[in-house]
C-alpha positions as CSV (number, residue, x, y, z in Angstrom):
1,M,0.0,0.0,0.0
2,L,1.2,3.4,-0.9
3,G,0.3,6.4,1.3
4,E,0.5,10.1,0.6
5,E,4.2,10.2,1.6
6,A,4.9,8.0,-1.5
7,L,3.9,10.8,-3.9
8,A,6.9,12.9,-2.8
9,L,9.2,10.1,-4.0
10,F,7.9,9.9,-7.5
11,P,10.0,12.8,-9.0
12,R,13.1,10.7,-8.0
13,Y,11.8,7.8,-10.2
14,F,10.2,9.8,-13.0
15,F,13.4,10.2,-15.1
16,G,14.5,6.6,-14.8
17,T,17.7,6.9,-12.8
18,E,16.6,5.2,-9.6
19,L,14.9,2.0,-10.7
20,Q,16.8,-0.8,-12.4
21,K,14.8,-3.2,-14.6
22,P,14.3,-6.5,-12.9
23,E,16.0,-9.7,-14.2
24,S,12.5,-11.1,-15.0
25,L,12.1,-8.5,-17.7
26,A,15.5,-9.2,-19.4
27,G,15.1,-8.9,-23.1
28,K,11.9,-6.8,-22.9
29,Y,11.6,-3.0,-23.1
30,E,15.1,-2.7,-24.7
31,G,14.3,0.2,-27.1
32,L,15.5,3.7,-26.4
33,G,13.2,5.1,-23.7
34,D,11.1,1.9,-23.3
35,W,12.0,1.2,-19.7
36,L,11.6,4.9,-18.8
37,H,8.1,4.9,-20.4
38,I,7.1,1.9,-18.4
39,Q,8.2,3.6,-15.2
40,Q,6.4,6.8,-16.0
41,D,3.2,5.0,-16.9
42,A,3.3,3.2,-13.6
43,I,3.7,6.5,-11.7
44,F,0.8,8.1,-13.6
45,E,-1.4,5.1,-12.9
46,I,-0.6,5.2,-9.2
47,I,-1.4,8.9,-9.1
48,Y,-4.6,8.5,-11.1
49,L,-5.8,5.7,-8.8
50,S,-4.9,7.5,-5.6
51,E,-6.8,10.6,-6.8
52,E,-9.8,8.5,-7.8
53,N,-9.8,6.9,-4.3
54,K,-9.9,10.3,-2.7
55,V,-13.1,11.2,-4.5
56,V,-14.7,8.0,-3.5
57,D,-13.7,8.1,0.2
């Protein structure tokens, strides 16, 4: 579970310098910017879902 404090960490990960691709994804997302794109999509999805949950609560 991610809380509000996790949102402040996202800028560290947004430009792809903090997270290494796991071994289980070896051979995938090898194109220029592919892994960065995956990371950014995940961040946007988390933010979107966290905002959606605030409206429902």
